[in-house]
C-alpha positions in Angstrom: 22.3 32.5 9.1 21.0 33.2 5.6 17.3 32.4 4.9 16.3 31.1 1.5 12.8 32.1 0.6 10.4 29.8 -1.4 6.8 29.9 -2.5 6.5 26.3 -1.3 8.7 24.2 1.1 7.9 20.5 1.0 8.9 18.2 3.8 9.2 14.6 2.5 10.0 13.3 -1.0 7.7 10.3 -1.2 4.9 10.2 -3.7 2.9 13.1 -2.1 5.9 15.3 -1.7 7.3 14.7 -5.2 4.0 15.3 -7.0 3.2 18.4 -4.8 6.6 19.9 -5.5 6.5 19.2 -9.2 2.9 20.5 -9.6 3.9 23.8 -7.9 7.1 24.0 -10.1 4.9 23.6 -13.2 2.8 26.5 -12.0 6.1 28.6 -12.1 6.6 28.6 -8.3 9.9 28.5 -6.5 10.0 25.2 -4.7 12.3 23.4 -2.2 11.9 19.8 -1.1 13.6 18.3 2.0 14.2 14.7 2.9 16.6 12.9 5.2 20.0 11.9 3.9 19.8 9.1 1.3 16.1 8.8 1.5 15.0 10.6 -1.7 11.8 8.9 -2.8 10.6 8.4 0.8 9.4 5.3 2.4 7.7 4.3 -0.9 11.0 3.7 -2.6 13.2 2.7 0.3 11.2 0.4 2.6 7.6 0.3 1.5 5.8 0.0 -1.8 8.6 -0.4 -4.3 10.8 -2.9 -2.4 7.9 -5.0 -1.1 6.2 -5.2 -4.5 9.5 -6.1 -6.1 10.1 -8.7 -3.4 6.7 -10.1 -4.3 7.7 -10.4 -8.0 11.0 -12.1 -7.0 9.0 -14.6 -4.8 6.6 -15.4 -7.7 9.5 -15.9 -10.1 12.0 -17.9 -8.0 9.3 -20.0 -6.3 7.8 -21.0 -9.6 4.4 -20.3 -7.9 2.5 -19.5 -11.1 3.7 -22.6 -12.8 2.5 -25.1 -10.2 -0.8 -25.8 -11.8 1.1 -27.2 -14.8 4.1 -28.8 -13.3 2.8 -29.9 -9.9 2.7 -28.5 -6.4 6.3 -29.3 -5.7 7.6 -27.2 -8.7 10.2 -24.5 -7.8 12.5 -22.6 -10.1 15.3 -22.6 -7.4 15.6 -25.2 -4.7 17.2 -23.1 -1.9 15.9 -19.5 -2.1 18.1 -17.2 0.0 17.0 -13.7 1.2 19.8 -12.2 -0.9 18.2 -13.7 -4.0 15.0 -11.8 -3.2 16.6 -8.5 -2.1 18.9 -8.4 -5.2 16.0 -7.6 -7.5 14.6 -5.0 -5.1 17.9 -3.1 -4.8 18.2 -2.9 -8.6 14.7 -1.4 -9.0 15.2 1.0 -6.0 18.4 2.4 -7.4 16.8 3.1 -10.8 13.7 4.6 -9.2 15.8 7.0 -7.1 17.6 8.2 -10.2 14.3 8.8 -12.0 12.9 10.9 -9.1 16.2 13.0 -8.7 16.2 13.7 -12.5 12.5 14.7 -12.4 13.1 17.1 -9.5 16.2 18.6 -11.3 14.4 18.9 -14.6 11.6 20.9 -12.8 14.2 23.1 -11.0 13.1 22.0 -7.5 15.8 22.7 -5.0 16.6 19.5 -3.0 17.9 19.5 0.6 19.1 16.3 2.2 18.9 16.6 6.0 16.7 16.6 9.0 13.8 19.2 8.9 12.6 21.0 12.0 10.1 23.9 12.3 11.2 27.1 14.0 7.9 28.9 13.4 4.9 28.4 11.1 6.9 29.6 8.0 10.5 28.7 8.8 12.1 25.3 8.6 15.7 24.5 9.7 17.4 21.8 7.8 20.4 20.1 9.5 22.8 18.6 7.0 26.4 17.3 7.3 27.7 20.7 6.2 25.7 22.5 8.9 22.2 24.1 9.1 20.2 26.1 6.6 17.0 28.0 7.1 14.2 27.8 4.5 11.2 30.2 4.6 8.1 29.0 2.9 5.1 31.1 1.9 3.3 27.7 1.9 4.4 24.4 3.5 3.4 20.9 2.5 4.0 18.2 5.1 4.4 14.9 3.4 6.8 13.2 5.9 5.2 9.8 5.8 5.1 7.1 8.5 7.2 4.3 10.0 6.1 1.0 11.6 4.6 1.5 15.0 6.5 -0.2 17.8 5.2 -1.4 21.2 7.4 -1.3 24.3 6.1 -4.9 25.0 7.7 -6.2 21.7 11.5 -6.7 22.0 12.4 -5.9 18.4 16.0 -7.0 17.5 15.7 -6.7 13.7 16.7 -10.4 13.2 14.2 -12.7 14.9 11.6 -10.1 15.9 11.4 -7.5 13.1 9.0 -5.0 11.4 8.2 -4.6 7.7 11.1 -2.1 7.2 13.5 -4.8 8.4 12.3 -7.7 6.2 14.9 -6.8 3.6 17.7 -7.0 6.1 17.0 -10.6 7.2 19.9 -13.0 6.6 17.8 -16.0 5.8 14.2 -17.0 5.0 12.7 -18.3 8.2 11.3 -21.9 8.2 8.2 -20.8 10.2 7.0 -17.3 10.8 4.5 -15.6 13.2 2.9 -12.5 11.7 1.3 -10.2 14.3 -1.2 -7.9 12.6 -3.3 -9.0 9.7 -3.8 -5.6 8.0 -2.7 -5.0 4.4 1.1 -5.1 5.1 0.8 -8.1 7.4 -1.2 -10.1 4.8 1.1 -9.1 1.9 4.2 -10.3 3.7 2.4 -13.4 5.1 1.3 -14.5 1.6 4.8 -13.9 0.1 6.4 -16.1 2.8 3.7 -18.7 2.4 4.4 -18.9 -1.4 8.0 -19.6 -0.5 6.9 -22.6 1.5 7.3 -20.9 5.0 4.8 -22.1 7.6 3.0 -18.9 8.5 0.8 -18.2 11.5 -1.2 -15.0 11.2 -2.4 -13.4 14.5 -4.8 -10.5 14.8 -7.2 -9.3 17.6 -9.9 -8.4 15.0 -12.3 -11.2 14.2 -12.4 -10.6 10.4 -9.8 -9.7 7.8 -9.8 -6.5 5.7 -13.3 -5.3 6.8 -13.4 -2.7 3.9 -13.0 -5.4 1.2 -15.9 -7.5 -0.3 -16.4 -10.6 1.9 -16.4 -13.1 -1.0 -13.0 -11.8 -2.1 -11.6 -12.0 1.4 -13.0 -15.5 1.9 -11.2 -16.5 -1.4 -7.9 -15.0 -0.1 -8.3 -16.9 3.2 -9.0 -20.2 1.4 -6.0 -19.8 -0.9 -3.7 -18.9 2.0 -4.9 -21.9 3.9 -4.1 -24.1 0.9 -0.5 -22.8 1.3 -0.5 -24.0 4.9 -1.2 -20.6 6.6 -2.8 -20.8 10.0 -5.2 -18.0 11.0 -5.6 -17.0 14.7 -8.2 -14.2 14.5 -9.8 -12.6 17.5 -6.6 -13.4 19.4 -4.8 -10.7 21.4 -1.0 -11.0 21.8 -0.1 -10.4 25.4 3.7 -10.8 25.2 6.4 -11.8 22.8 9.9 -13.2 23.6 12.8 -15.3 22.4 13.6 -18.7 23.9 17.4 -19.0 23.5 17.5 -22.7 24.5 15.2 -23.7 21.7 16.2 -20.8 19.3 12.5 -20.0 18.9 10.4 -16.9 19.1 7.1 -17.2 21.0 3.9 -15.2 21.3 1.6 -15.6 24.3 -2.1 -15.0 23.6 -4.7 -13.7 25.9 -6.7 -16.9 25.4 -3.8 -18.8 27.1 -2.3 -20.3 23.8 1.4 -20.1 23.0 2.6 -20.0 19.4 6.2 -20.5 18.2 8.2 -19.7 15.2 11.7 -19.1 13.9 10.9 -15.4 13.3 8.1 -12.9 14.2 7.0 -10.0 11.9 5.3 -7.2 13.8 2.9 -5.2 11.6 0.5 -3.5 13.9 -0.1 0.0 12.5 2.1 2.9 11.5 3.4 6.0 13.4 3.5 9.3 11.5 6.9 11.0 11.3 5.4 14.4 12.3 6.8 13.9 15.8 10.3 14.4 14.4 9.5 17.9 13.0 9.0 20.0 16.2 5.5 20.6 14.7 4.3 22.3 17.9 6.1 25.4 16.6 3.5 25.7 13.9 0.3 25.4 16.0 -0.8 22.2 14.1 -1.9 19.5 16.5 -1.3 15.9 15.5 -3.3 13.0 17.0 -1.9 10.2 19.2 -0.1 8.4 16.3 1.2 11.7 14.9 -1.4 11.9 12.1 -2.5 15.3 10.9 -6.1 16.3 10.3 -6.9 18.1 7.0 -9.9 19.4 5.1 -11.0 18.3 1.6 -8.3 20.6 0.1 -5.6 19.1 2.3 -5.2 22.2 4.5 -4.4 21.7 8.2 -5.8 24.0 10.9 -3.1 26.5 9.9 -4.2 27.9 6.5 -0.8 28.0 4.7 0.3 24.5 6.0 -1.0 21.6 4.0 -0.5 17.8 4.6 -0.7 14.8 2.2 0.2 11.2 2.0 0.4 8.6 4.8 0.8 11.4 7.4 -3.0 12.1 7.1 -4.0 8.5 7.5 -6.4 6.2 5.5 -6.1 5.1 2.7 -2.3 5.7 2.8 -1.7 4.3 -0.7 1.2 5.6 -2.9 -1.4 6.2 -5.7 -3.7 8.3 -3.5 -0.8 10.1 -2.0 0.4 11.3 -5.4 -3.0 12.8 -6.2 -3.3 14.4 -2.7 0.1 16.1 -3.1 -0.9 17.4 -6.5 -4.3 18.6 -5.4 -2.7 20.4 -2.3 -0.4 22.4 -4.6 -3.3 23.1 -7.0 -5.3 24.6 -4.1 -2.4 26.6 -2.7 -1.8 28.3 -6.0 -5.4 29.0 -7.2 -6.2 26.0 -9.5 -8.2 23.8 -7.2 -9.3 20.2 -8.2 -11.2 17.4 -6.5 -10.5 13.7 -5.9 -13.5 11.4 -6.5 -13.3 9.5 -3.2 -15.8 6.8 -4.3 -13.8 5.9 -7.4 -10.3 5.4 -5.8 -9.1 1.9 -6.7 -7.4 -0.2 -4.0 -4.6 -2.6 -4.9 -3.6 -5.2 -2.3 -0.5 -7.0 -3.3 -1.1 -10.3 -1.6 -0.6 -13.6 -3.4 -3.2 -13.7 -5.0 -3.6 -10.0 -5.8 -6.8 -8.1 -4.8 -8.1 -4.9 -6.3 -11.4 -3.1 -6.0 -13.2 0.1 -6.9 -16.6 1.4 -5.9 -19.1 -0.2 -3.4 -19.0 -3.6 -1.8 -22.1 -5.9 -1.4 -22.0 -5.2 2.3 -22.1 -1.4 1.8 -24.9 -1.6 -0.7 -26.9 -3.9 1.6 -26.4 -1.5 4.5 -27.5 1.5 2.4 -30.5 -0.5 1.2 -29.4 0.0 -2.5 -30.7 -2.8 -4.8 -28.0 -4.5 -6.8 -27.3 -7.5 -8.9 -24.0 -9.5 -9.3 -22.2 -10.7 -12.4 -19.3 -13.1 -12.0 -16.4 -14.3 -14.1 -14.0 -17.0 -12.9 -10.5 -17.1 -14.3 -10.9 -20.9 -14.7 -13.5 -20.1 -17.6 -11.0 -17.8 -19.4 -8.4 -19.1 -21.8 -5.9 -16.5 -20.4 -6.6 -17.6 -16.8 -5.7 -21.2 -17.9 -2.5 -20.0 -19.6 -1.4 -18.1 -16.6 -2.1 -21.1 -14.3 -4.6 -19.1 -12.1 -7.7 -21.2 -11.7 -8.9 -19.5 -8.5 -9.2 -15.9 -9.9 -12.5 -14.1 -9.8 -13.9 -10.9 -11.2 -17.2 -9.6 -9.7 -19.3 -6.8 -11.1 -22.0 -5.1 -8.9 -24.6 -3.1 -10.9 -28.0 -1.5 -10.5 -30.7 -3.9 -11.9 -32.8 -0.9 -12.9 -30.5 1.3 -15.0 -27.6 -1.2 -15.2 -25.0 1.3 -14.0 -21.8 -0.2 -12.6 -21.7 0.2 -8.8 -18.5 -1.8 -7.9 -15.8 -4.0 -9.4 -13.9 -6.6 -7.2 -11.1 -8.7 -8.5 -8.9 -11.4 -6.9 -6.3 -13.1 -9.0 -3.3 -12.5 -11.3 -3.0 -8.9 -12.5 -6.1 -7.8 -10.6 -4.6 -4.3 -9.9 -4.1 -3.8 -13.6 -7.5 -4.9 -14.9 -9.6 -3.0 -12.2 -8.9 0.2 -14.1 -11.2 -0.9 -17.0 -14.1 -0.9 -14.6 -12.9 2.3 -12.9 -13.0 4.1 -16.3 -16.5 2.9 -17.1 -17.7 3.9 -13.6 -16.1 7.4 -14.0 -18.0 7.9 -17.2 -21.2 6.8 -15.6 -21.4 3.7 -17.9 -23.5 0.6 -17.7 -22.6 -3.1 -17.9 -24.0 -3.0 -21.4 -20.6 -1.4 -22.3 -18.9 -4.7 -21.4 -21.4 -6.8 -23.2 -21.2 -4.8 -26.4 -17.4 -4.2 -26.5 -14.9 -6.3 -28.4 -12.0 -7.3 -26.0 -8.7 -8.8 -27.2 -8.7 -12.6 -26.9 -7.2 -14.3 -25.0 -6.9 -11.7 -22.2 -8.0 -11.3 -18.5 -9.9 -8.1 -19.6 -12.6 -10.3 -21.3 -13.6 -11.3 -17.8 -15.7 -8.1 -17.9 -17.7 -9.5 -20.8 -18.2 -12.8 -19.1 -19.3 -11.1 -15.9 -21.6 -8.7 -17.7 -23.3 -11.5 -19.5 -23.6 -13.5 -16.3 -25.2 -10.5 -14.6 -27.6 -9.7 -17.5 -28.8 -13.3 -17.6 -30.0 -13.0 -13.9 -32.4 -10.1 -14.8 
């Protein structure tokens, strides 16, 4: 069998794989990228980031959610919203996104192989396609194979009544009431989307608090707004078993505390399993952990020098945005142009309804580190733009050093939070103070002027 030789072989074409491959190609390297049949773009495009965020936009539009503060709580754009209405929009966006990625890889002369990848030794990967097998030899390897929803043998998944986040798009109808097991980012995002559609959601998690890395005030606001939509929280509750009661056509979950909860459907979102277990990775000498995740150093090298890993397969934060940068930095390091990611200035976007975004430290972290700080707040209800958008619950919070006024953290909950957080991120990256916000002219009316309001609020406290 012929062996094709490359400077870099990338396994996985999600955000980390794409950016790693393209960065190496720009450095004049010969690059190959492998992904399973019909999954160019990876989980991000097919079942994760792109479809779930598009679904969210469809929910906000068809449910008339943003207009309810004007036209009453009963306002909807469409009376009976079918799952097909929601998925239609996601499929259109996915199709375009796949074309963009394929064109980008072609333009940069990255050889694309669609098939199942399997290591034969630390440098050789076999790709099984419909036409047969091919061998690729890589001087360097980048593993960016992503993750899939973790399954438990105790949960009888059928993809219709009991399903995971990858299967939401295949549902035939919107359930009347839904149990969500696992209140991590994915669980909360889907719970809030269904709640906005008027579905009665019960959220179950064995952890006593939600999103422990997010500022408490922001999480409390999210909890309050979800409860307003009828969401029931059962935190600190362990699910012992799940089943389907055919007589009543209901799904049930038994809790360790003795409670039973029922619904028309159950969404299981407890963790992710890395796809490294499908690669015969033992042949390389790299050892994954129990969930298949790979350990890397700050330059994204595994324990085998020429094998790098990036994206969800290396674990937290597992965001499309950070994965892109990890893939690029891995390629830069391989080919002698190393760069560095500023870990403390990575923004997080959580696409619940309402949206949450943050960069920098939380109040809890600063208190723990015994770092003095002051807070400046701006509520969307005080902003003309907030009123126009119908978001009266939104909040922007600045944390800053009362001595030198340097910005230490920015936390936003509300419409377009993930967009406006970047203003604070830029100022923090430049080492700026909250005086920048006080002295800068912002367009009016915008959500961006929340920074000026929050800065003035903070300065008034000194």
